[in-house]
N, C-alpha and C positions, 0 to 999 in steps of 0.2 A: 111731500107736498104734492098734492094733486094742482096742476095748471087746466084752466077749462079755456074752451077754445069759444069764441063770439058768439056760438048759438046755445053755450052752455055745460058742451058736452066735453066729458074729460080729455084731455090729449092723450092722442094713441102712440105715438113715437116722442123721440127726443127732438127730432126735427119741427114737429108740431109744436111742442114745448117752447122750444127757442124761438119760434114765429110768434107765439102768444106773448113771450118775453117781451119782444120786440117790438109788437104792437102797443104793448103798456106801456111800456119808455117812449116809444113814439107820443103817446096820447099825452100822458103826462108832460114831458118834457118839451114838446113843440105846440106852443099853442100861440094866437096872435100877442101882441104887446097890448099892455095894460092902456087904459087912456089916460091921460096926464090929468092930474088933479090939483086945482090950482088953489085950494084951501093947503093941500102940503107943501106944495111949492112955497106960498106964503109964508106958515109958519118955519121951514127950514132958512128961510132966507131973511127971518126977524127974530130967530132963535139964537141965544150967546152960547156957548157952552156951560156946562153947570161947574161950580167954580170946586176947585181938586180933582176935577176930571182929568186925567195925565192926556194928551193928544200926541205923545212922542210914538216912534216905532218901537217894538219890540225889540228885545236884544235876542239873541241866541240864547243866553242863559234862560230867560222867561218861557222863551219855546220850547227847551227842553224841559 
């Protein structure tokens, strides 16, 4: 799979390819936090769990 630099050219070295991946993940994962949404906050505060939905912690057996 080819990686491309920010100007659209294929990466010409392993270091350049690693830099492309670093840049990709920096842009994908590092962004400003979302602004608060009063409607969602209100919905969460006023909603009861659905009947029959377990809210206890998983057991080690369930994880396995």
